[in-house]
C-alpha positions in Angstrom: -5.2 -29.0 1.1 -5.2 -26.5 -1.9 -3.0 -23.2 -1.4 -3.5 -20.5 -3.9 -0.7 -18.5 -5.1 -1.3 -14.7 -5.4 1.7 -13.1 -7.3 2.5 -9.4 -6.7 5.2 -8.9 -9.2 3.2 -6.5 -11.5 2.1 -4.3 -8.4 3.8 -4.6 -5.3 7.1 -6.3 -6.6 8.3 -3.2 -8.5 6.5 -0.8 -6.3 8.6 -2.4 -3.5 12.0 -2.6 -5.3 11.8 -0.5 -8.5 9.9 2.8 -7.3 6.9 1.6 -9.1 8.5 2.3 -12.5 7.8 -0.6 -14.5 6.3 0.5 -17.6 3.2 -1.3 -19.1 5.2 -2.0 -22.3 7.6 -4.2 -20.5 4.8 -6.3 -18.6 2.8 -7.4 -21.6 4.8 -9.6 -23.7 5.1 -12.2 -20.5 1.6 -12.2 -19.5 0.0 -15.1 -21.6 3.0 -17.2 -20.7 2.8 -16.2 -17.1 -1.3 -16.6 -17.1 -0.3 -20.4 -18.2 1.6 -21.0 -14.9 -1.5 -22.0 -12.8 -1.3 -18.9 -10.5 -4.6 -18.2 -8.9 -4.6 -14.5 -8.9 -2.2 -11.5 -10.3 -2.1 -8.2 -8.3 -1.7 -5.8 -11.4 -3.0 -2.4 -10.3 -3.7 -0.2 -7.4 -1.2 1.2 -4.6 0.8 3.6 -6.2 0.7 2.3 -9.8 -2.3 4.7 -10.8 0.0 7.6 -9.5 3.3 6.5 -10.9 1.6 5.7 -14.3 0.6 9.2 -15.1 2.9 11.4 -13.1 6.1 9.9 -14.1 5.6 7.5 -17.0 3.3 9.4 -19.1 0.8 6.3 -19.3 -2.9 6.0 -18.8 -3.4 3.7 -16.0 -6.8 2.8 -17.3 -5.2 1.7 -20.4 -2.7 -0.3 -18.3 -5.5 -2.2 -16.8 -7.1 -2.9 -20.0 -4.2 -4.1 -21.9 -3.4 -6.7 -18.9 -7.0 -7.8 -18.9 -6.9 -8.7 -22.6 -3.8 -10.8 -21.8 -4.7 -12.8 -18.7 -7.7 -14.9 -19.0 -7.2 -17.9 -16.8 -6.2 -16.2 -13.6 -8.1 -13.7 -11.6 -6.5 -10.2 -11.3 -6.7 -7.9 -8.3 -5.9 -4.7 -7.1 -5.0 -3.0 -3.8 -7.5 -0.1 -2.8 -7.0 2.2 0.0 -10.8 2.4 1.2 -11.8 6.1 1.0 -8.5 7.0 -0.3 -8.7 4.8 -3.3 -5.4 5.2 -5.1 -4.7 8.7 -3.4 -3.5 9.9 -0.3 -6.5 11.8 1.0 -10.2 11.0 1.5 -12.5 11.3 -1.6 -16.2 11.9 -1.5 -18.2 8.6 -1.9 -19.5 9.7 -5.2 -15.9 9.4 -6.4 -15.5 6.1 -4.5 -18.6 4.9 -6.3 -17.4 6.0 -9.7 -13.8 4.9 -9.3 -14.9 1.1 -8.0 -17.6 1.0 -10.7 -15.2 1.7 -13.5 -12.5 -0.4 -12.4 -14.9 -3.3 -12.2 -16.3 -2.7 -15.6 -12.7 -3.0 -16.9 -12.5 -6.5 -15.6 -11.1 -6.3 -11.9 -11.9 -9.7 -10.3 -10.7 -9.0 -6.6 -10.4 -5.8 -4.7 -8.4 -5.9 -1.7 -9.4 -3.2 0.4 -7.7 -1.7 3.3 -7.5 1.4 5.8 -4.4 2.8 7.3 -6.0 3.0 10.6 -8.1 -0.3 10.2 -11.4 2.0 10.7 -13.7 0.0 9.2 -16.1 3.0 8.5 -13.6 4.1 5.9 -14.0 0.9 3.9 -18.0 0.9 3.7 -18.3 2.7 0.5 -15.8 0.9 -1.6 -17.0 -2.6 -0.3 -20.6 -1.9 -0.9 -19.8 -0.5 -4.4 -17.6 -3.5 -5.2 -20.1 -6.1 -4.0 -22.8 -4.1 -6.0 -20.6 -4.8 -9.1 -20.4 -8.6 -8.3 -16.6 -8.4 -7.7 -14.7 -10.3 -5.1 -14.0 -8.2 -2.0 -11.0 -9.2 0.4 -11.5 -7.0 3.7 -7.9 -6.4 4.9 -6.4 -6.0 8.2 -3.2 -3.8 8.6 -1.1 -6.0 10.7 1.1 -4.2 13.4 2.5 -4.3 16.7 1.6 -2.4 20.0 -0.1 -2.9 22.9 -3.5 -2.4 21.5 -2.8 -4.6 18.6 -3.9 -8.0 20.1 -5.1 -11.0 18.3 -8.3 -10.3 19.9 -8.5 -7.0 18.3 -7.6 -8.4 15.0 -10.4 -10.7 15.2 -12.7 -8.0 16.1 -11.8 -6.0 13.0 -12.4 -9.1 10.8 -15.9 -9.5 12.5 -16.6 -5.9 11.3 -15.5 -7.0 7.6 -17.4 -10.0 7.7 -20.3 -8.0 8.6 -20.0 -6.0 5.5 -20.1 -9.3 3.5 -16.5 -9.5 2.2 -15.7 -12.7 0.4 -12.3 -13.2 2.1 -9.8 -11.4 4.7 -6.5 -10.6 4.0 -3.7 -10.0 7.0 -1.7 -7.3 5.4 1.7 -7.2 7.0 3.4 -3.9 5.4 6.4 -4.1 7.5 7.4 -7.5 7.9 6.6 -7.6 11.6 4.8 -11.0 11.4 6.6 -13.5 13.2 6.1 -17.2 12.6 4.4 -17.6 15.9 1.9 -15.0 15.7 1.2 -15.8 12.1 -0.1 -19.3 13.2 -1.8 -18.0 16.0 -3.8 -15.0 14.4 -4.7 -17.5 11.4 -6.1 -20.0 13.7 -7.8 -17.5 15.6 -9.2 -15.9 12.5 -10.3 -19.4 10.9 -12.0 -20.4 14.1 -14.0 -17.2 14.8 -14.7 -15.8 11.5 -14.4 -18.8 9.1 -13.8 -16.9 5.8 -11.0 -17.6 3.5 -7.8 -16.1 4.4 -4.8 -14.5 2.4 -1.6 -13.8 4.1 0.6 -10.9 2.7 4.0 -10.3 4.5 7.0 -8.0 3.2 10.3 -9.9 3.5 11.8 -7.0 5.1 12.6 -8.5 8.5 13.7 -11.9 7.0 10.5 -13.6 8.2 8.0 -13.6 5.9 8.8 -17.1 4.3 8.4 -18.7 7.7 5.1 -16.6 8.4 3.6 -17.4 5.2 4.3 -21.3 5.7 3.1 -21.0 9.4 0.1 -19.3 8.2 -0.8 -22.2 5.7 -0.1 -24.8 8.3 -3.0 -22.6 10.6 -5.2 -23.1 7.5 -4.7 -20.1 5.3 -5.8 -20.6 1.6 -4.0 -17.9 0.0 -0.4 -16.6 0.2 1.5 -13.4 -1.4 4.6 -13.8 -3.3 6.7 -12.3 -6.1 8.7 -13.6 -9.0 12.4 -14.2 -7.5 14.1 -11.2 -9.5 11.8 -8.7 -7.8 11.4 -10.6 -4.2 12.8 -10.3 -1.0 14.3 -7.2 0.7 11.5 -4.9 1.0 9.5 -7.1 -1.2 7.9 -10.7 -0.7 8.9 -14.2 -0.6 9.9 -15.8 -4.0 6.9 -17.2 -6.1 9.0 -20.0 -7.1 10.6 -21.0 -3.7 7.2 -21.0 -2.3 5.8 -23.0 -4.7 8.3 -25.6 -4.6 8.3 -25.9 -0.9 4.4 -26.1 -0.5 4.4 -28.9 -3.1 7.0 -30.9 -1.7 5.1 -30.6 1.9 2.0 -32.0 0.2 -0.1 -28.7 -0.3 -1.6 -28.9 -3.9 -0.7 -25.1 -5.5 -1.6 -26.2 -9.1 1.5 -23.9 -10.3 3.7 -25.5 -13.0 7.4 -24.7 -12.0 8.8 -25.1 -15.6 6.7 -22.2 -16.8 7.7 -20.2 -13.7 11.4 -20.6 -14.7 10.6 -19.1 -18.2 8.9 -16.1 -16.5 11.9 -15.8 -14.2 14.1 -15.4 -17.1 12.0 -12.5 -18.4 11.9 -10.9 -15.3 15.7 -11.2 -14.7 16.3 -9.4 -17.9 13.8 -6.6 -16.8 15.6 -6.4 -13.1 18.7 -5.5 -15.3 16.8 -2.9 -17.6 15.5 -1.2 -14.4 18.8 -1.5 -12.2 19.0 2.2 -12.0 15.9 2.4 -9.7 17.1 -0.5 -7.6 18.5 0.5 -4.2 20.8 -2.1 -3.1 19.9 -1.4 0.6 16.2 -2.6 -0.3 17.2 -5.9 -1.8 18.5 -7.1 1.6 16.5 -7.9 5.0 16.5 -4.9 7.2 16.5 -6.2 10.7 16.2 -2.9 12.3 12.6 -3.2 11.7 12.5 -5.8 14.5 13.8 -3.3 16.9 12.4 -0.1 15.8 9.1 -1.6 14.2 9.7 0.9 11.2 9.3 -0.2 7.5 12.2 -0.4 5.2 11.0 2.4 3.0 10.2 4.6 5.9 13.7 4.0 7.6 15.2 4.9 4.3 13.3 8.2 4.3 14.2 9.2 7.7 17.9 8.7 6.8 17.6 10.7 3.5 15.8 13.5 5.6 18.6 13.6 7.8 21.3 13.6 5.3 19.8 16.7 3.7 20.2 18.6 6.8 23.8 17.5 7.7 22.2 15.9 10.8 22.5 12.1 10.4 24.3 12.2 13.8 20.6 12.8 14.9 19.3 9.3 13.6 19.3 7.6 17.0 17.6 10.5 18.3 14.8 10.2 15.6 14.5 6.4 15.9 13.8 6.8 19.5 11.1 9.7 18.6 9.3 7.5 15.8 7.4 5.1 18.6 6.8 8.0 20.8 5.1 10.0 18.0 3.2 6.7 17.0 2.0 6.4 20.8 1.1 10.0 20.7 -0.9 9.5 17.9 -2.8 6.5 18.9 -0.6 3.8 17.8 -1.4 4.1 14.1 -0.1 1.5 11.8 2.9 2.5 9.7 1.5 2.4 6.4 0.6 5.0 3.6 -0.2 7.8 4.5 0.3 7.4 8.2 4.1 6.3 8.1 4.7 9.3 6.5 3.0 11.4 8.9 4.5 10.0 11.9 7.9 9.8 10.2 8.0 13.6 9.2 6.8 14.6 12.5 9.5 12.4 14.5 12.2 14.4 12.3 10.6 17.6 12.9 10.6 17.0 16.7 14.0 16.1 16.9 15.5 19.0 14.3 13.6 21.8 16.1 14.5 20.7 19.7 10.9 20.9 20.8 8.2 18.3 20.5 5.3 19.5 18.2 6.8 23.1 17.9 6.2 22.6 14.2 3.2 20.4 13.3 2.3 19.7 9.6 -1.3 20.1 8.5 -1.3 16.1 7.8 -0.3 15.6 11.7 -3.3 17.8 12.8 -5.9 16.3 10.1 -4.9 12.9 11.8 -5.4 14.0 15.4 -8.7 15.8 14.5 -10.2 12.6 13.2 -9.9 13.4 9.4 -8.1 10.3 8.6 -10.5 8.2 10.9 -10.6 6.8 14.3 -7.3 5.9 15.5 -6.5 2.2 17.2 -6.1 3.8 20.6 -7.5 7.1 21.9 -5.2 10.1 21.6 -4.7 11.5 25.1 -6.4 15.0 25.7 -3.1 16.9 26.3 -1.6 15.8 22.7 -4.9 16.9 21.3 -4.6 20.1 23.1 -0.9 20.5 22.0 -1.4 19.5 18.4 -4.7 21.3 17.8 -5.1 24.1 20.2 -8.9 25.2 20.6 -10.2 23.0 17.5 -12.5 20.1 18.3 -11.7 16.6 16.8 -14.4 15.1 14.8 -16.2 11.7 15.7 -17.9 10.8 12.5 -16.9 8.9 9.4 -14.5 11.4 7.8 -16.4 11.2 4.4 -19.4 12.3 5.8 -18.0 15.9 5.8 -17.1 15.7 2.0 -19.4 17.4 -0.7 -20.0 15.2 -4.0 -17.4 16.0 -6.4 -17.8 14.3 -9.5 -20.0 16.5 -11.5 -17.8 19.5 -10.2 -14.7 18.1 -11.9 -16.5 16.9 -14.9 -17.7 20.4 -15.4 -14.2 21.8 -14.9 -12.7 19.6 -17.3 -15.3 20.5 -19.9 -14.7 24.2 -19.4 -10.7 23.2 -20.1 -11.7 21.9 -23.3 -10.5 18.2 -22.1 -12.8 15.2 -23.1 -14.8 14.8 -19.7 -15.1 10.7 -20.1 -15.6 9.0 -16.6 -11.9 7.8 -16.9 -10.5 11.4 -17.4 -12.7 12.8 -14.6 -11.3 10.4 -12.4 -7.8 11.1 -13.0 -8.2 14.6 -12.5 -10.6 14.4 -9.4 -8.0 12.1 -7.8 -4.9 13.9 -8.6 -5.8 17.4 -9.5 -2.4 19.0 -10.7 -0.5 16.1 -12.0 -3.8 14.4 -13.4 -4.5 17.7 -15.3 -1.1 18.1 -16.7 -1.4 14.3 -18.0 -4.5 15.0 -19.5 -3.3 18.0 -21.2 -0.4 16.2 -22.6 2.3 18.0 -20.4 3.9 15.0 -18.9 7.0 13.4 -20.5 7.9 9.8 -19.8 10.9 10.3 -17.4 14.5 8.6 -18.5 15.9 5.6 -16.8 18.3 6.7 -14.3 22.1 5.6 -14.5 21.8 5.1 -10.8 19.5 5.1 -8.0 17.7 8.2 -7.6 15.4 10.2 -5.3 12.3 9.8 -7.1 9.5 11.0 -4.7 8.1 14.3 -3.7 9.9 16.8 -1.4 8.6 19.7 0.7 10.2 22.5 2.8 9.0 23.3 6.3 10.6 26.9 7.7 10.8 27.1 11.5 12.3 30.5 12.9 14.0 31.2 9.7 15.6 27.7 9.2 14.1 25.8 6.3 13.9 21.9 6.8 13.3 19.8 3.7 11.4 16.7 4.1 11.1 13.7 1.4 8.2 11.6 1.3 7.8 8.2 -0.5 5.1 5.9 -0.4 5.6 2.6 1.9 
């Protein structure tokens, strides 16, 4: 049996371990060698890279894609797309979605891995249909998590909805490292039996189980597995590409990958790891078995600690860890992935720090309960809706149906500002109106390399009864 290797080093590897800060100029020199290794696909774009490129590195994300595509000629290239959120953190109108996906396909994207944080397939329709229209391979994605409502049967049901949209393959996306070897085998077996599409399994190493989960997935019939080159593997990242290739080859699976070439690539990334060591948090490099107890992704767990440290309230951590699953249950057992992981984490911290549950409710929590992010996996109880929304009524339609077309409006605004209104520039501005505009106006400076681990994502303050609570948010 042939097993295809999907290497995530150029996207999820450095997003997981290096705060998404790898510069394009450091990727390009190794790409032609890497492309000769026999890897089926490289994930190179999407996720937080679009944001980090323009916000922190003063790089045009579209130019990164162009330069990578020029050098990768044998393998497929793929991106991670957050459905109606694209590469941002809110829902965008359908015209923005269509323009973004079309432009990305024009620049050579082969595979679109498309997911929704709530597994609400309605939020995937626009991007899937557009990518299919462009002739791209669409990988319909299921966010894996654990809860009373997240059963094998439920995941098969979601996969069936995705298959009805004519996706080309299914990805099981285990963002927290919760996928055990046993469940991996059972889930892939069920998906192969009931759906029949090719299966790709993606599992972060957070709990230490990912390599076992991938192997059992392959035994159950998965055709593709996700890995990262060893210098950017494990911890909150993924199983090492080299080790997985060696093990699969020894077991009689044909990966088609040349280990000698991978060793040359490994040497290159070892040097880069040293160069970027200031971004590397030692805690993110080792398994965090807390996730098996609290089901909290590693990045989210470190955020909770950082928030409490800022308030001199680290002694409240046990309370917060107990509050997170309570909030998650209240909010319909949402998977803990961007942006819902931030919403649940921030709300749990506020509930504990204020001493009263939902005394302070950020706009994002209200929007989630109102249905602005989509349909939650389980219905939210009426008393929780009333507590959080008051007299407001939730919506039950696809959230994007409430959004007016925006592309032409944003284009006109750029023209009035004297900025060249190409499709690429308009999309940067439409997705990130504040930082995107600063980038287009030449006001962004590439951040210096830190000498030690720094807090590099956004912070905001919430004030309650005269006391200010500072909350830090990082993509998970």
